[in-house]
C-alpha positions, 0 to 999 in steps of 0.5 A: 500500500502506497501512502503519500503525506503532503505538507507545507513548511516554513522554518520547521527544521527542528521538528522535521525528523520526528515527523518524518520518522513517526509517519514512516513508523505508522506506514507512510511510504512517500512524502511531498514537502513544499517549503517557502522563505525558510531561514532556519535551514529547513530547506537545506535539510529537506534537500539532503533528505531528498538526496537520500531518497527519503522525501520529495522537496519542492519550492512552494509554487504560490504566487500570493499568501495562499501557500497551502491551497496553491501547493495542494493544487500543484500536488495533484499533478505530481506522480508521488500523489497521483500514483498513491493509493492514499493521500494524507494532507497534514502539518508537521505538528500533527501526529496520527495516533492509531488505537487499533490493530498494530497501530499503523495506517493499514490497520486503521483503514481496515478497521474503518472498512476501507472507505474512500476517505477517513476524517480524524478529529484533532485533539489539541495538546497543551503547552502545560507550562513547558517554557524552554525548547528542548530537542527531544520528541514532541510526543514525549514532552506534551501529554495533556489536552482538552477533554477529547469530546469538547474543545473550549465550548465546541462539540464540533472539532476540526479534522484532517483527512486520509483520501483514497485514490478513487475518491471523486475529488474536486480538490484537496482542502487542508482539512478534507477533500471536496467533490463536485458531484451533488449526487455522488456521496463517497464512502467516508468515515470518521476515526471510528469507522462511522459515516461522517455527517451528511452535511460534511460528506456532501459536495462542495459548499460555500461553508467549507465545513471542516468540523463535526461533533467528536463524541465517539469518533476516536475509537480507532484514531486520534489526530494529536495536534501540538499547535503550541509546543514549548513557549520558546517555539510558540514565540518563534512560530508567531515570528514566522507567521503574520503577527505584526507587533508594530501595528497591533496588540498580541492576541492570546486567544489562539494560545488559550483555546489550545492550552487546555490541560485538563485531560492526560493522554500518553497513548501516543507514546506507544510509538516512542521506541520505534520512533527513536529508532527511526530517527536514529536511522535518519540521523545516521544518513550522511549529513543529516544529523549536522543539518538537523543540529543547524536548524536547532541552533537557528531556532534557539538563535531566533528565540534569543533575538526575539527576546531582545525585543521588548515587544516579544518579552511582553508577549512572553509574559502575557502568555505566561500569565494568561488565563488557563481557561479559553474565553468561553469557559472564562465567561461561564466561570465569571457568570457563576462567580468561580475564581 
């Protein structure tokens, strides 16, 4: 079974080897990376991995800021995608935690009845007070999340999707595939092998639905999403993104919504022995360990440079002192006079 993972990256160097190794462990056979505007050595590491036949690396073809969608449009023209049995569109902070069989993707596909698509719900893992960036597996460092059935005030939680070659594809979305035929209803399950809700499964629509209720949907798989990681890495992530400190105040809403540490879940750590062994194999390839170390050094150097800026010192302090409750939960607690 040929399974291709497609992802877009910018300055994700320290986290690449873990994500590639993890996905190789669960059964991904091919990788298509698009990168843009990297300043931490991400592109050089990807080029070296391509030279060893581990991945395919292309420059992002985007002509505007819509990097991901233009890359996904281009991906359909690449043989590594068009010839795959399954395509997995995901980001490098997302890890598919499979709870069935041998905990690999073929077991998930079999458990779900080999449908044309499988959409698996996010479980957002909290920062849990981890301030310092450490060059160690993310899945080992972060072990707490929200209750799997509710995120903030929402029962509907976003998904990412594994798509079979014969899905009646209109185009790949970042979270789910879209199709054009109103009559054709593809075989499409959640992470428990149940048909996804009809409004979600339907053809292309203006709402671009990418979430539905998660209750009972994680029987076979969960998509662990480490959107925050360490505080150090979150600062660097904001710098990499579109936060403009000169023209607007920092909004901690994203942080608060994903920093709910009420639920402990270490189940993904079942992969650690195989993950570490695979990371060691990748680092043993000529040049890879050194290039990985270069990205780690660049990540730390960028953190240090940011913390020389009073605006980022202020941002860091704001995150350290942020409420442990999302806005919706904080409002409810205020209404009933809870501290």
